[in-house]
N, C-alpha and C positions, 0 to 999 in steps of 0.2 A: 504494500500500500504506500502510495506517495504521501509524504507528510502534509502536503497542502490540501489533500482531499478531506472534506468534512466527514465525520463519522455519522452513523445512522442516528445516534442520540442527538447530535447537533442539528441534523436535518429535521428530525421530529420536533425539536424545540423551536426552530425557526418557523416551521409550518404551523405549530400550535399558536405561537405568538401572532402570526399573520392572520389566523382564523379569529383570534380574539379581537383584533383591531377591526375586522370587517363586520359591519352591521348585518344582523340576520334579516332575511326576507320573511316578513310576517304578514299574513292575511287572516282576518277574522270574519267569518260569516256569522251573522247574529240577527236577532230581532230586538226591538226596543223594550218589549215587556218581559224579556227573559232574564231572571236574576243571575243565572250562571254566566250569561253573556256579559252582563254588567261587571260581574266579579272578574272575569277573564280579562276584560279590557282595562279595568282598574289595576289589576295585578301587573299587566304588561306596562301600563303607563307608570306605575310606581317603580318599576325596574328601569325606566328610561328607554324602553324598547319602542321604536317607531313601528307603526303597523297601519295597514289599510283595512278599513272596516266596511263591509258590505251588508246592508240591511236587506236580507232575503225576503222579508215580508212585503217589500215594495218593488224589488227588482227580480222579476221572474227568471231572467237569463242567469243571474248570479245564483239563484236558488237551484236551477238545473245544473249549473257548474259545480256547486257544492255537493249535490247528490251524486254526480258523476265521479267526483274525486273521492268522496268518503263512503258512498253506498248507504248513507244515512239521510234521513229527513229532519233529524233532530239538530238543535243548535245548543251551544256554539260548536262550530267546526273551525279549528285553527290550522293553518298551513304555515309551518315554520321550517325554513330551509328545505322546502320540498316535501317535508314529512307531514302527514295528516294526523291531527289529534281531534277526537270527538269528545266533547265534554270539557269540564274544567278540572284539571289535576295539576297542582303546582309542581310536583316532582317531575312529571312527564314534560311539562312546559320547560322547566329549567334544563332538563337533559337535552331537549331538542334545541334550545337556544345555544348551547355550548358545542353541539356536534356540527361537524361540517355537513354540507349538503350531500345527499346521496349521489353516486356517479350518474352522469348524464349520458344519454345516447348520442353518438355522433350522428348528426342529422343526415349527412351524406351517405354514410355506410350502414347506419342502423346498429352500430356496435356500441357496447358499453365501454366507456373510457375507464381503464383500470388505473388506480393510483395506489401503488404498494405502500405508500406512507400515510394513507388515510387513517386518521386516528379516530 
């Protein structure tokens, strides 16, 4: 091994630090009269997480999108870094916020891009 090459631990550390700096992509599908939706949005706001909120009681297209993604008609549905969470669970939300997004498919090839250092 060449002395100038970084070790795996250094690469993981750099990748982890980079992930922490990047804001998570968060979408909340909710209704105004849902107490769990209100709690989820308050929890995210209290953590300083920016999110996009869609009121599925008024937006039929977003409601259909939510059902297609989650397979559920119940709210809240949260999409955090590409992961779907149904309901309000602080621990699950916290875990999703710190994890990297799942691998994406290469649009041209239809292949999953594999990242061996995905933590």
